[in-house]
Structure formats: C-alpha cells, structure tokens
N, CA and C atoms of all chains as a GROMACS GRO file, in nm:
protein
  588
    1UNK      N    1  -1.434   6.104  -1.985
    1UNK     CA    2  -1.356   6.046  -1.882
    1UNK      C    3  -1.318   6.158  -1.812
    2UNK      N    4  -1.298   6.129  -1.680
    2UNK     CA    5  -1.223   6.207  -1.571
    2UNK      C    6  -1.068   6.214  -1.611
    3UNK      N    7  -1.002   6.295  -1.550
    3UNK     CA    8  -0.849   6.326  -1.550
    3UNK      C    9  -0.764   6.234  -1.506
    4UNK      N   10  -0.819   6.171  -1.404
    4UNK     CA   11  -0.739   6.054  -1.318
    4UNK      C   12  -0.654   5.933  -1.384
    5UNK      N   13  -0.721   5.882  -1.489
    5UNK     CA   14  -0.671   5.735  -1.558
    5UNK      C   15  -0.554   5.814  -1.638
    6UNK      N   16  -0.556   5.954  -1.708
    6UNK     CA   17  -0.459   6.023  -1.772
    6UNK      C   18  -0.336   6.034  -1.686
    7UNK      N   19  -0.388   6.096  -1.593
    7UNK     CA   20  -0.310   6.108  -1.460
    7UNK      C   21  -0.196   6.011  -1.423
    8UNK      N   22  -0.259   5.889  -1.413
    8UNK     CA   23  -0.240   5.779  -1.361
    8UNK      C   24  -0.111   5.709  -1.468
    9UNK      N   25  -0.168   5.697  -1.604
    9UNK     CA   26  -0.068   5.665  -1.701
    9UNK      C   27   0.054   5.759  -1.732
   10UNK      N   28   0.020   5.899  -1.712
   10UNK     CA   29   0.143   5.996  -1.700
   10UNK      C   30   0.251   5.973  -1.584
   11UNK      N   31   0.203   5.948  -1.466
   11UNK     CA   32   0.276   5.945  -1.332
   11UNK      C   33   0.351   5.807  -1.326
   12UNK      N   34   0.301   5.695  -1.424
   12UNK     CA   35   0.370   5.562  -1.418
   12UNK      C   36   0.507   5.597  -1.551
   13UNK      N   37   0.485   5.672  -1.608
   13UNK     CA   38   0.559   5.701  -1.718
   13UNK      C   39   0.665   5.814  -1.669
   14UNK      N   40   0.624   5.886  -1.616
   14UNK     CA   41   0.720   5.997  -1.544
   14UNK      C   42   0.741   6.028  -1.417
   15UNK      N   43   0.767   5.898  -1.365
   15UNK     CA   44   0.775   5.904  -1.203
   15UNK      C   45   0.855   6.015  -1.154
   16UNK      N   46   0.969   6.059  -1.215
   16UNK     CA   47   1.045   6.203  -1.135
   16UNK      C   48   1.007   6.324  -1.233
   17UNK      N   49   0.882   6.316  -1.264
   17UNK     CA   50   0.809   6.480  -1.302
   17UNK      C   51   0.814   6.551  -1.176
   18UNK      N   52   0.854   6.692  -1.201
   18UNK     CA   53   0.850   6.758  -1.122
   18UNK      C   54   0.740   6.887  -1.124
   19UNK      N   55   0.656   6.844  -1.253
   19UNK     CA   56   0.543   6.903  -1.280
   19UNK      C   57   0.454   6.791  -1.360
   20UNK      N   58   0.328   6.801  -1.324
   20UNK     CA   59   0.262   6.713  -1.374
   20UNK      C   60   0.132   6.722  -1.393
   21UNK      N   61   0.022   6.779  -1.494
   21UNK     CA   62  -0.110   6.790  -1.448
   21UNK      C   63  -0.176   6.750  -1.589
   22UNK      N   64  -0.282   6.743  -1.565
   22UNK     CA   65  -0.391   6.700  -1.686
   22UNK      C   66  -0.531   6.781  -1.651
   23UNK      N   67  -0.570   6.868  -1.705
   23UNK     CA   68  -0.660   6.928  -1.695
   23UNK      C   69  -0.796   6.937  -1.818
   24UNK      N   70  -0.904   6.869  -1.767
   24UNK     CA   71  -1.024   6.912  -1.869
   24UNK      C   72  -1.056   7.048  -1.911
   25UNK      N   73  -1.017   7.062  -2.029
   25UNK     CA   74  -1.068   7.203  -2.078
   25UNK      C   75  -1.141   7.243  -2.123
   26UNK      N   76  -1.282   7.158  -2.120
   26UNK     CA   77  -1.402   7.191  -2.168
   26UNK      C   78  -1.509   7.141  -2.086
   27UNK      N   79  -1.450   7.053  -1.955
   27UNK     CA   80  -1.570   6.986  -1.889
   27UNK      C   81  -1.637   6.858  -1.934
   28UNK      N   82  -1.578   6.843  -2.070
   28UNK     CA   83  -1.676   6.706  -2.144
   28UNK      C   84  -1.598   6.607  -2.153
   29UNK      N   85  -1.477   6.593  -2.063
   29UNK     CA   86  -1.414   6.475  -2.061
   29UNK      C   87  -1.327   6.434  -2.154
   30UNK      N   88  -1.321   6.495  -2.273
   30UNK     CA   89  -1.240   6.438  -2.426
   30UNK      C   90  -1.154   6.531  -2.461
   31UNK      N   91  -1.157   6.642  -2.351
   31UNK     CA   92  -1.046   6.772  -2.464
   31UNK      C   93  -0.973   6.784  -2.318
   32UNK      N   94  -0.841   6.758  -2.344
   32UNK     CA   95  -0.735   6.746  -2.240
   32UNK      C   96  -0.615   6.824  -2.229
   33UNK      N   97  -0.568   6.931  -2.152
   33UNK     CA   98  -0.458   6.945  -2.123
   33UNK      C   99  -0.368   6.882  -2.077
   34UNK      N  100  -0.228   6.862  -2.094
   34UNK     CA  101  -0.126   6.781  -2.041
   34UNK      C  102   0.020   6.863  -2.020
   35UNK      N  103   0.007   6.884  -1.894
   35UNK     CA  104   0.179   6.970  -1.827
   35UNK      C  105   0.276   6.859  -1.814
   36UNK      N  106   0.374   6.846  -1.835
   36UNK     CA  107   0.449   6.712  -1.802
   36UNK      C  108   0.612   6.844  -1.766
   37UNK      N  109   0.670   6.851  -1.687
   37UNK     CA  110   0.793   6.894  -1.683
   37UNK      C  111   0.903   6.751  -1.622
   38UNK      N  112   0.996   6.707  -1.670
   38UNK     CA  113   1.056   6.591  -1.633
   38UNK      C  114   1.191   6.618  -1.694
   39UNK      N  115   1.297   6.544  -1.576
   39UNK     CA  116   1.421   6.553  -1.621
   39UNK      C  117   1.441   6.426  -1.732
   40UNK      N  118   1.352   6.352  -1.730
   40UNK     CA  119   1.376   6.224  -1.844
   40UNK      C  120   1.319   6.285  -2.002
   41UNK      N  121   1.288   6.407  -1.986
   41UNK     CA  122   1.235   6.488  -2.118
   41UNK      C  123   1.394   6.598  -2.144
   42UNK      N  124   1.485   6.602  -2.048
   42UNK     CA  125   1.564   6.655  -2.097
   42UNK      C  126   1.684   6.642  -2.214
   43UNK      N  127   1.675   6.745  -2.291
   43UNK     CA  128   1.779   6.689  -2.397
   43UNK      C  129   1.714   6.689  -2.543
   44UNK      N  130   1.588   6.657  -2.503
   44UNK     CA  131   1.490   6.577  -2.650
   44UNK      C  132   1.447   6.733  -2.671
   45UNK      N  133   1.426   6.687  -2.827
   45UNK     CA  134   1.356   6.802  -2.908
   45UNK      C  135   1.227   6.851  -2.851
   46UNK      N  136   1.155   6.913  -2.899
   46UNK     CA  137   0.981   6.943  -2.827
   46UNK      C  138   0.917   6.848  -2.940
   47UNK      N  139   0.966   6.783  -3.029
   47UNK     CA  140   0.889   6.719  -3.140
   47UNK      C  141   0.888   6.556  -3.059
   48UNK      N  142   1.029   6.534  -2.986
   48UNK     CA  143   1.071   6.406  -2.903
   48UNK      C  144   0.974   6.373  -2.818
   49UNK      N  145   0.975   6.532  -2.722
   49UNK     CA  146   0.909   6.514  -2.589
   49UNK      C  147   0.756   6.517  -2.607
   50UNK      N  148   0.677   6.551  -2.730
   50UNK     CA  149   0.570   6.513  -2.765
   50UNK      C  150   0.545   6.405  -2.793
   51UNK      N  151   0.608   6.323  -2.863
   51UNK     CA  152   0.594   6.207  -2.889
   51UNK      C  153   0.597   6.115  -2.780
   52UNK      N  154   0.702   6.128  -2.674
   52UNK     CA  155   0.662   6.030  -2.558
   52UNK      C  156   0.545   6.070  -2.503
   53UNK      N  157   0.490   6.178  -2.512
   53UNK     CA  158   0.358   6.201  -2.447
   53UNK      C  159   0.247   6.140  -2.527
   54UNK      N  160   0.231   6.162  -2.647
   54UNK     CA  161   0.154   6.048  -2.741
   54UNK      C  162   0.179   5.916  -2.696
   55UNK      N  163   0.305   5.866  -2.706
   55UNK     CA  164   0.288   5.710  -2.702
   55UNK      C  165   0.257   5.637  -2.530
   56UNK      N  166   0.245   5.760  -2.416
   56UNK     CA  167   0.198   5.720  -2.301
   56UNK      C  168   0.040   5.717  -2.319
   57UNK      N  169  -0.017   5.788  -2.432
   57UNK     CA  170  -0.148   5.784  -2.394
   57UNK      C  171  -0.184   5.753  -2.578
   58UNK      N  172  -0.123   5.646  -2.598
   58UNK     CA  173  -0.195   5.584  -2.735
   58UNK      C  174  -0.289   5.522  -2.702
   59UNK      N  175  -0.345   5.466  -2.604
   59UNK     CA  176  -0.447   5.382  -2.622
   59UNK      C  177  -0.555   5.494  -2.594
   60UNK      N  178  -0.579   5.558  -2.506
   60UNK     CA  179  -0.706   5.658  -2.475
   60UNK      C  180  -0.690   5.756  -2.616
   61UNK      N  181  -0.597   5.780  -2.684
   61UNK     CA  182  -0.595   5.839  -2.827
   61UNK      C  183  -0.684   5.749  -2.912
   62UNK      N  184  -0.615   5.632  -2.929
   62UNK     CA  185  -0.654   5.538  -3.036
   62UNK      C  186  -0.795   5.501  -3.041
   63UNK      N  187  -0.846   5.499  -2.882
   63UNK     CA  188  -1.003   5.435  -2.887
   63UNK      C  189  -1.106   5.548  -2.876
   64UNK      N  190  -1.029   5.696  -2.905
   64UNK     CA  191  -1.124   5.826  -2.907
   64UNK      C  192  -1.151   5.885  -2.753
   65UNK      N  193  -1.126   5.806  -2.656
   65UNK     CA  194  -1.143   5.885  -2.547
   65UNK      C  195  -1.111   6.050  -2.520
   66UNK      N  196  -0.952   6.052  -2.594
   66UNK     CA  197  -0.934   6.166  -2.580
   66UNK      C  198  -0.932   6.197  -2.754
   67UNK      N  199  -1.075   6.322  -2.728
   67UNK     CA  200  -1.091   6.367  -2.868
   67UNK      C  201  -0.970   6.436  -2.908
   68UNK      N  202  -0.912   6.545  -2.800
   68UNK     CA  203  -0.860   6.645  -2.820
   68UNK      C  204  -0.716   6.660  -2.715
   69UNK      N  205  -0.601   6.667  -2.750
   69UNK     CA  206  -0.508   6.672  -2.660
   69UNK      C  207  -0.391   6.842  -2.667
   70UNK      N  208  -0.381   6.872  -2.587
   70UNK     CA  209  -0.303   6.999  -2.581
   70UNK      C  210  -0.152   6.923  -2.515
   71UNK      N  211  -0.050   6.967  -2.534
   71UNK     CA  212   0.069   6.912  -2.454
   71UNK      C  213   0.165   7.029  -2.431
   72UNK      N  214   0.204   7.054  -2.347
   72UNK     CA  215   0.290   7.140  -2.297
   72UNK      C  216   0.401   7.068  -2.220
   73UNK      N  217   0.548   7.081  -2.243
   73UNK     CA  218   0.641   6.979  -2.198
   73UNK      C  219   0.784   7.050  -2.179
   74UNK      N  220   0.846   7.014  -2.071
   74UNK     CA  221   0.962   7.096  -2.050
   74UNK      C  222   1.059   6.974  -1.983
   75UNK      N  223   1.200   7.006  -2.044
   75UNK     CA  224   1.294   6.867  -2.030
   75UNK      C  225   1.372   6.887  -1.857
   76UNK      N  226   1.372   7.020  -1.830
   76UNK     CA  227   1.421   7.059  -1.713
   76UNK      C  228   1.356   7.053  -1.581
   77UNK      N  229   1.408   7.021  -1.478
   77UNK     CA  230   1.382   7.024  -1.347
   77UNK      C  231   1.304   7.123  -1.291
   78UNK      N  232  -0.583   5.342  -5.356
   78UNK     CA  233  -0.509   5.426  -5.441
   78UNK      C  234  -0.413   5.485  -5.322
   79UNK      N  235  -0.315   5.514  -5.286
   79UNK     CA  236  -0.170   5.555  -5.210
   79UNK      C  237  -0.153   5.673  -5.233
   80UNK      N  238  -0.142   5.759  -5.111
   80UNK     CA  239  -0.111   5.922  -5.104
   80UNK      C  240   0.012   5.926  -5.090
   81UNK      N  241   0.105   5.824  -4.996
   81UNK     CA  242   0.206   5.827  -4.957
   81UNK      C  243   0.327   5.921  -5.047
   82UNK      N  244   0.326   5.901  -5.170
   82UNK     CA  245   0.444   5.953  -5.275
   82UNK      C  246   0.412   6.073  -5.281
   83UNK      N  247   0.258   6.086  -5.282
   83UNK     CA  248   0.227   6.239  -5.302
   83UNK      C  249   0.247   6.333  -5.172
   84UNK      N  250   0.236   6.266  -5.035
   84UNK     CA  251   0.270   6.333  -4.908
   84UNK      C  252   0.387   6.380  -4.915
   85UNK      N  253   0.459   6.263  -4.947
   85UNK     CA  254   0.645   6.300  -4.982
   85UNK      C  255   0.684   6.406  -5.007
   86UNK      N  256   0.639   6.397  -5.145
   86UNK     CA  257   0.656   6.484  -5.266
   86UNK      C  258   0.611   6.630  -5.210
   87UNK      N  259   0.506   6.653  -5.161
   87UNK     CA  260   0.469   6.754  -5.100
   87UNK      C  261   0.573   6.825  -4.974
   88UNK      N  262   0.581   6.748  -4.867
   88UNK     CA  263   0.659   6.754  -4.765
   88UNK      C  264   0.818   6.821  -4.828
   89UNK      N  265   0.879   6.754  -4.907
   89UNK     CA  266   1.013   6.778  -4.939
   89UNK      C  267   1.035   6.828  -5.064
   90UNK      N  268   0.899   6.872  -5.111
   90UNK     CA  269   0.925   6.999  -5.233
   90UNK      C  270   0.862   7.114  -5.191
   91UNK      N  271   0.824   7.150  -5.058
   91UNK     CA  272   0.773   7.273  -5.004
   91UNK      C  273   0.851   7.325  -4.894
   92UNK      N  274   0.863   7.432  -4.885
   92UNK     CA  275   0.965   7.511  -4.768
   92UNK      C  276   0.894   7.492  -4.649
   93UNK      N  277   0.745   7.547  -4.640
   93UNK     CA  278   0.686   7.491  -4.537
   93UNK      C  279   0.537   7.444  -4.561
   94UNK      N  280   0.510   7.334  -4.498
   94UNK     CA  281   0.374   7.257  -4.543
   94UNK      C  282   0.293   7.260  -4.409
   95UNK      N  283   0.202   7.230  -4.417
   95UNK     CA  284   0.083   7.240  -4.311
   95UNK      C  285  -0.004   7.146  -4.330
   96UNK      N  286  -0.038   7.025  -4.293
   96UNK     CA  287  -0.154   6.958  -4.303
   96UNK      C  288  -0.228   6.965  -4.208
   97UNK      N  289  -0.358   7.016  -4.240
   97UNK     CA  290  -0.447   7.082  -4.171
   97UNK      C  291  -0.591   7.022  -4.192
   98UNK      N  292  -0.711   7.043  -4.089
   98UNK     CA  293  -0.851   6.990  -4.152
   98UNK      C  294  -0.894   7.171  -4.223
   99UNK      N  295  -0.928   7.127  -4.340
   99UNK     CA  296  -0.978   7.265  -4.399
   99UNK      C  297  -0.868   7.314  -4.485
  100UNK      N  298  -0.891   7.390  -4.516
  100UNK     CA  299  -0.791   7.483  -4.636
  100UNK      C  300  -0.772   7.670  -4.548
  101UNK      N  301  -0.683   7.706  -4.592
  101UNK     CA  302  -0.633   7.863  -4.508
  101UNK      C  303  -0.781   7.931  -4.551
  102UNK      N  304  -0.836   7.924  -4.624
  102UNK     CA  305  -0.979   7.991  -4.648
  102UNK      C  306  -1.094   7.971  -4.587
  103UNK      N  307  -1.095   7.841  -4.564
  103UNK     CA  308  -1.197   7.756  -4.463
  103UNK      C  309  -1.146   7.676  -4.362
  104UNK      N  310  -1.103   7.710  -4.267
  104UNK     CA  311  -1.046   7.640  -4.166
  104UNK      C  312  -1.150   7.565  -4.101
  105UNK      N  313  -1.120   7.416  -4.071
  105UNK     CA  314  -1.236   7.340  -3.997
  105UNK      C  315  -1.190   7.270  -3.903
  106UNK      N  316  -1.087   7.352  -3.834
  106UNK     CA  317  -1.065   7.298  -3.676
  106UNK      C  318  -0.977   7.409  -3.602
  107UNK      N  319  -1.019   7.436  -3.475
  107UNK     CA  320  -0.944   7.527  -3.432
  107UNK      C  321  -0.763   7.506  -3.397
  108UNK      N  322  -0.736   7.386  -3.382
  108UNK     CA  323  -0.607   7.362  -3.397
  108UNK      C  324  -0.517   7.399  -3.514
  109UNK      N  325  -0.576   7.344  -3.634
  109UNK     CA  326  -0.532   7.403  -3.760
  109UNK      C  327  -0.524   7.523  -3.769
  110UNK      N  328  -0.637   7.621  -3.683
  110UNK     CA  329  -0.614   7.756  -3.724
  110UNK      C  330  -0.502   7.815  -3.630
  111UNK      N  331  -0.472   7.737  -3.490
  111UNK     CA  332  -0.385   7.803  -3.430
  111UNK      C  333  -0.250   7.790  -3.497
  112UNK      N  334  -0.224   7.698  -3.561
  112UNK     CA  335  -0.076   7.649  -3.612
  112UNK      C  336  -0.092   7.733  -3.734
  113UNK      N  337  -0.180   7.770  -3.830
  113UNK     CA  338  -0.184   7.820  -3.951
  113UNK      C  339  -0.136   7.994  -3.908
  114UNK      N  340  -0.209   8.036  -3.775
  114UNK     CA  341  -0.186   8.177  -3.721
  114UNK      C  342  -0.036   8.216  -3.702
  115UNK      N  343   0.021   8.103  -3.621
  115UNK     CA  344   0.152   8.101  -3.581
  115UNK      C  345   0.262   8.129  -3.712
  116UNK      N  346   0.224   8.046  -3.804
  116UNK     CA  347   0.271   8.064  -3.942
  116UNK      C  348   0.281   8.192  -4.017
  117UNK      N  349   0.143   8.196  -4.018
  117UNK     CA  350   0.144   8.358  -4.065
  117UNK      C  351   0.210   8.477  -3.988
  118UNK      N  352   0.203   8.485  -3.853
  118UNK     CA  353   0.235   8.566  -3.773
  118UNK      C  354   0.424   8.578  -3.798
  119UNK      N  355   0.459   8.441  -3.776
  119UNK     CA  356   0.588   8.447  -3.849
  119UNK      C  357   0.673   8.465  -4.004
  120UNK      N  358   0.539   8.477  -4.072
  120UNK     CA  359   0.573   8.523  -4.218
  120UNK      C  360   0.591   8.426  -4.287
  121UNK      N  361   0.578   8.285  -4.278
  121UNK     CA  362   0.578   8.162  -4.366
  121UNK      C  363   0.540   8.165  -4.479
  122UNK      N  364   0.640   8.145  -4.579
  122UNK     CA  365   0.569   8.067  -4.717
  122UNK      C  366   0.469   7.924  -4.686
  123UNK      N  367   0.367   7.938  -4.668
  123UNK     CA  368   0.266   7.802  -4.668
  123UNK      C  369   0.238   7.749  -4.744
  124UNK      N  370   0.278   7.610  -4.776
  124UNK     CA  371   0.181   7.502  -4.844
  124UNK      C  372   0.087   7.434  -4.746
  125UNK      N  373  -0.048   7.453  -4.815
  125UNK     CA  374  -0.142   7.391  -4.682
  125UNK      C  375  -0.194   7.276  -4.754
  126UNK      N  376  -0.227   7.139  -4.684
  126UNK     CA  377  -0.319   7.037  -4.750
  126UNK      C  378  -0.402   7.007  -4.632
  127UNK      N  379  -0.506   6.988  -4.698
  127UNK     CA  380  -0.664   6.953  -4.635
  127UNK      C  381  -0.639   6.818  -4.617
  128UNK      N  382  -0.668   6.764  -4.488
  128UNK     CA  383  -0.651   6.614  -4.474
  128UNK      C  384  -0.778   6.547  -4.484
  129UNK      N  385  -0.927   6.610  -4.484
  129UNK     CA  386  -1.025   6.579  -4.460
  129UNK      C  387  -1.056   6.524  -4.600
  130UNK      N  388  -1.060   6.547  -4.706
  130UNK     CA  389  -1.124   6.451  -4.817
  130UNK      C  390  -1.142   6.324  -4.805
  131UNK      N  391  -1.008   6.272  -4.728
  131UNK     CA  392  -1.035   6.121  -4.759
  131UNK      C  393  -0.923   6.080  -4.627
  132UNK      N  394  -0.998   6.016  -4.548
  132UNK     CA  395  -0.961   5.969  -4.414
  132UNK      C  396  -0.812   5.875  -4.410
  133UNK      N  397  -0.772   5.866  -4.525
  133UNK     CA  398  -0.659   5.750  -4.557
  133UNK      C  399  -0.551   5.878  -4.583
  134UNK      N  400  -0.571   5.983  -4.615
  134UNK     CA  401  -0.439   6.072  -4.625
  134UNK      C  402  -0.380   6.099  -4.485
  135UNK      N  403  -0.469   6.123  -4.412
  135UNK     CA  404  -0.427   6.104  -4.211
  135UNK      C  405  -0.338   5.976  -4.191
  136UNK      N  406  -0.413   5.892  -4.213
  136UNK     CA  407  -0.363   5.757  -4.191
  136UNK      C  408  -0.212   5.733  -4.251
  137UNK      N  409  -0.224   5.782  -4.386
  137UNK     CA  410  -0.084   5.748  -4.446
  137UNK      C  411   0.008   5.861  -4.414
  138UNK      N  412  -0.055   5.974  -4.374
  138UNK     CA  413   0.064   6.092  -4.312
  138UNK      C  414   0.095   6.044  -4.224
  139UNK      N  415   0.016   6.007  -4.087
  139UNK     CA  416   0.104   5.942  -3.941
  139UNK      C  417   0.199   5.858  -3.986
  140UNK      N  418   0.169   5.788  -4.048
  140UNK     CA  419   0.239   5.655  -4.083
  140UNK      C  420   0.365   5.706  -4.101
  141UNK      N  421   0.384   5.825  -4.220
  141UNK     CA  422   0.526   5.851  -4.256
  141UNK      C  423   0.563   5.966  -4.161
  142UNK      N  424   0.476   6.021  -4.074
  142UNK     CA  425   0.565   6.113  -3.976
  142UNK      C  426   0.574   6.064  -3.840
  143UNK      N  427   0.513   5.950  -3.812
  143UNK     CA  428   0.496   5.885  -3.655
  143UNK      C  429   0.424   6.004  -3.572
  144UNK      N  430   0.358   6.103  -3.616
  144UNK     CA  431   0.269   6.223  -3.566
  144UNK      C  432   0.121   6.171  -3.546
  145UNK      N  433   0.077   6.163  -3.430
  145UNK     CA  434  -0.055   6.103  -3.469
  145UNK      C  435  -0.186   6.159  -3.469
  146UNK      N  436  -0.162   6.333  -3.470
  146UNK     CA  437  -0.280   6.425  -3.440
  146UNK      C  438  -0.237   6.520  -3.565
  147UNK      N  439  -0.384   6.604  -3.614
  147UNK     CA  440  -0.363   6.719  -3.707
  147UNK      C  441  -0.370   6.829  -3.632
  148UNK      N  442  -0.317   6.935  -3.667
  148UNK     CA  443  -0.209   6.959  -3.789
  148UNK      C  444  -0.108   6.903  -3.722
  149UNK      N  445  -0.028   6.912  -3.867
  149UNK     CA  446   0.121   6.869  -3.855
  149UNK      C  447   0.190   6.971  -3.972
  150UNK      N  448   0.308   7.028  -3.921
  150UNK     CA  449   0.396   7.148  -3.987
  150UNK      C  450   0.538   7.057  -3.990
  151UNK      N  451   0.561   7.124  -4.142
  151UNK     CA  452   0.707   7.071  -4.199
  151UNK      C  453   0.756   7.199  -4.258
  152UNK      N  454   0.890   7.198  -4.216
  152UNK     CA  455   0.997   7.272  -4.264
  152UNK      C  456   1.090   7.199  -4.344
  153UNK      N  457   1.111   7.242  -4.449
  153UNK     CA  458   1.204   7.139  -4.576
  153UNK      C  459   1.193   7.022  -4.528
  154UNK      N  460   1.056   6.956  -4.529
  154UNK     CA  461   1.085   6.818  -4.541
  154UNK      C  462   1.070   6.753  -4.385
  155UNK      N  463   1.121   6.848  -4.267
  155UNK     CA  464   1.143   6.812  -4.145
  155UNK      C  465   1.002   6.828  -4.063
  156UNK      N  466   0.981   6.751  -4.001
  156UNK     CA  467   0.841   6.754  -3.872
  156UNK      C  468   0.899   6.864  -3.783
  157UNK      N  469   0.815   6.951  -3.772
  157UNK     CA  470   0.837   7.084  -3.686
  157UNK      C  471   0.753   7.049  -3.538
  158UNK      N  472   0.657   6.993  -3.563
  158UNK     CA  473   0.537   6.956  -3.453
  158UNK      C  474   0.402   7.004  -3.517
  159UNK      N  475   0.321   6.958  -3.411
  159UNK     CA  476   0.169   7.037  -3.421
  159UNK      C  477   0.140   7.168  -3.346
  160UNK      N  478   0.004   7.180  -3.319
  160UNK     CA  479  -0.009   7.337  -3.306
  160UNK      C  480   0.046   7.367  -3.187
  161UNK      N  481   0.062   7.311  -3.105
  161UNK     CA  482   0.086   7.353  -2.942
  161UNK      C  483   0.274   7.390  -2.980
  162UNK      N  484   0.362   7.297  -3.043
  162UNK     CA  485   0.493   7.307  -3.060
  162UNK      C  486   0.522   7.494  -3.154
  163UNK      N  487   0.430   7.455  -3.281
  163UNK     CA  488   0.416   7.565  -3.347
  163UNK      C  489   0.419   7.701  -3.301
  164UNK      N  490   0.305   7.667  -3.214
  164UNK     CA  491   0.258   7.815  -3.110
  164UNK      C  492   0.408   7.871  -3.016
  165UNK      N  493   0.457   7.760  -2.930
  165UNK     CA  494   0.535   7.775  -2.866
  165UNK      C  495   0.658   7.841  -2.934
  166UNK      N  496   0.696   7.773  -3.066
  166UNK     CA  497   0.815   7.826  -3.107
  166UNK      C  498   0.818   7.960  -3.151
  167UNK      N  499   0.684   7.978  -3.194
  167UNK     CA  500   0.654   8.121  -3.254
  167UNK      C  501   0.677   8.198  -3.165
  168UNK      N  502   0.575   8.197  -3.032
  168UNK     CA  503   0.607   8.279  -2.901
  168UNK      C  504   0.754   8.317  -2.877
  169UNK      N  505   0.837   8.206  -2.865
  169UNK     CA  506   1.011   8.226  -2.864
  169UNK      C  507   1.079   8.270  -2.958
  170UNK      N  508   1.010   8.301  -3.081
  170UNK     CA  509   1.110   8.334  -3.150
  170UNK      C  510   1.146   8.268  -3.281
  171UNK      N  511   1.173   8.108  -3.194
  171UNK     CA  512   1.260   8.012  -3.256
  171UNK      C  513   1.192   7.996  -3.397
  172UNK      N  514   1.065   7.996  -3.406
  172UNK     CA  515   1.037   7.961  -3.519
  172UNK      C  516   1.072   8.041  -3.669
  173UNK      N  517   1.074   8.205  -3.624
  173UNK     CA  518   1.151   8.253  -3.740
  173UNK      C  519   1.298   8.237  -3.745
  174UNK      N  520   1.336   8.191  -3.635
  174UNK     CA  521   1.483   8.124  -3.625
  174UNK      C  522   1.502   8.025  -3.730
  175UNK      N  523   1.427   7.960  -3.720
  175UNK     CA  524   1.438   7.814  -3.772
  175UNK      C  525   1.418   7.864  -3.925
  176UNK      N  526   1.306   7.939  -3.973
  176UNK     CA  527   1.297   7.993  -4.097
  176UNK      C  528   1.394   8.046  -4.152
  177UNK      N  529   1.458   8.133  -4.091
  177UNK     CA  530   1.576   8.202  -4.173
  177UNK      C  531   1.675   8.103  -4.191
  178UNK      N  532   1.715   8.015  -4.083
  178UNK     CA  533   1.829   7.918  -4.108
  178UNK      C  534   1.797   7.812  -4.252
  179UNK      N  535   1.680   7.755  -4.245
  179UNK     CA  536   1.643   7.669  -4.328
  179UNK      C  537   1.598   7.749  -4.492
  180UNK      N  538   1.554   7.871  -4.476
  180UNK     CA  539   1.488   7.900  -4.592
  180UNK      C  540   1.575   8.047  -4.674
  181UNK      N  541   1.660   8.100  -4.556
  181UNK     CA  542   1.713   8.221  -4.600
  181UNK      C  543   1.685   8.319  -4.535
  182UNK      N  544   1.787   8.460  -4.523
  182UNK     CA  545   1.724   8.553  -4.445
  182UNK      C  546   1.593   8.638  -4.495
  183UNK      N  547   1.566   8.610  -4.618
  183UNK     CA  548   1.448   8.699  -4.653
  183UNK      C  549   1.305   8.608  -4.710
  184UNK      N  550   1.306   8.478  -4.608
  184UNK     CA  551   1.216   8.377  -4.665
  184UNK      C  552   1.074   8.452  -4.673
  185UNK      N  553   1.035   8.559  -4.566
  185UNK     CA  554   0.914   8.622  -4.564
  185UNK      C  555   0.895   8.706  -4.706
  186UNK      N  556   0.996   8.718  -4.758
  186UNK     CA  557   0.964   8.809  -4.884
  186UNK      C  558   0.897   8.750  -4.988
  187UNK      N  559   0.904   8.580  -5.001
  187UNK     CA  560   0.828   8.499  -5.123
  187UNK      C  561   0.720   8.465  -5.035
  188UNK      N  562   0.654   8.510  -4.960
  188UNK     CA  563   0.540   8.453  -4.867
  188UNK      C  564   0.443   8.449  -4.954
  189UNK      N  565   0.403   8.345  -4.939
  189UNK     CA  566   0.259   8.288  -5.023
  189UNK      C  567   0.185   8.200  -4.946
  190UNK      N  568   0.091   8.173  -4.968
  190UNK     CA  569   0.009   8.091  -4.951
  190UNK      C  570  -0.083   8.005  -5.051
  191UNK      N  571  -0.061   7.910  -5.065
  191UNK     CA  572  -0.155   7.807  -5.151
  191UNK      C  573  -0.174   7.664  -5.108
  192UNK      N  574  -0.267   7.603  -5.163
  192UNK     CA  575  -0.316   7.484  -5.112
  192UNK      C  576  -0.309   7.400  -5.240
  193UNK      N  577  -0.270   7.260  -5.156
  193UNK     CA  578  -0.266   7.176  -5.276
  193UNK      C  579  -0.344   7.044  -5.264
  194UNK      N  580  -0.412   7.001  -5.365
  194UNK     CA  581  -0.578   6.901  -5.304
  194UNK      C  582  -0.464   6.755  -5.342
  195UNK      N  583  -0.489   6.710  -5.264
  195UNK     CA  584  -0.455   6.529  -5.258
  195UNK      C  585  -0.557   6.432  -5.355
  196UNK      N  586  -0.640   6.464  -5.301
  196UNK     CA  587  -0.779   6.405  -5.340
  196UNK      C  588  -0.886   6.454  -5.425
   0.00000   0.00000   0.00000
C-alpha cells in the first residue's frame, strides 16, 4: 500500500508533530520507515515512544500490510 | 506446551538476551542482524534465542514484553528495544553506558555469545 494511510493514522495520533514522515524503503509497499518528532513523546523512553507508534499502527501491523517497520522518534519539538 | 516460563527464565537469568530470527551463527533476518551487530560492537555478552522453530515462541514473547516485532533485546530482564533502538543507543554510546551500569565496568571481559534453544 501507499504511505498515505499510515501517514493519516500518525497525523491523527500526533497532531502536534513537528516532523512526521513515512518512507517506503523498498518501493514494495510493505517495508516502511516512520519518523515522528512530537512534544507528546517528550519525557518518554525510546521503548515507550516506539510503543506509541506500534499502537497507532497496530491494525496494519496485525493484518500484515506492514511487513517491516523501522521507527525513529524524538520527544523534543 | 507453553514457552512463557522458559522465556522469563532466560530473560531474567541472562545479562543480555536477544530474541532473534535465526542464530548468531546463521542470522535469518536483516533486523536481527542489525541488533546483534550493535550488541557485538558494544562488547555485550549475548544470549541468543531463535524464535523461528515455533511461532508460539514469538507470540508468547510478545505477550510478555508488549513488543510486537523481532528482534527484542533485554538487559537484566528489562526490555531495551528492537533493532532501531539498540542501533540508536549504540551509536550514541548509551548502550555501553547501560551495560556498564547494569552489568559492571568490566562487562565485556566476560563477553561470550551463546544460544539457548526453547523448542
């Protein structure tokens, strides 16, 4: 699938994100790199930050739409 | 058969545990390899568990850790993260810092790598 549905999910979950990007790493529509920088992630450990992203993308992760996911998060604005 | 007790035993009983696809000698996934290489660069003593022999291992592991993907790296029973986090922490030096804190200054002297089979 395209990156747009994932981007929509993330934008809804992180409306205050100062950086938000979804990259199709292989062009195959199932290996994605997600970048989120949001003040709402501030103060959370990296494990907790990545957990937030996994929760937001739980549906496409569970149904196999996302075969592989790389995550880069930052808490600061 | 349930793996949960064995999984907890390994996580709690090992300095550094990596649940991975394949073994250190024969890695079956790029992300497992990324995490393993980062641990090696940090000089971590690694206990590796292959999740591929039985899908139930991965299911029960994720139920315990609340982490959906493989690999998963634990230090002294605590989830450190997957490949992205471990690489990021290694690059910033925080991984070595954590290892020193939790395992002692000379943690890499006891550096060894072994594999535990759950299935």
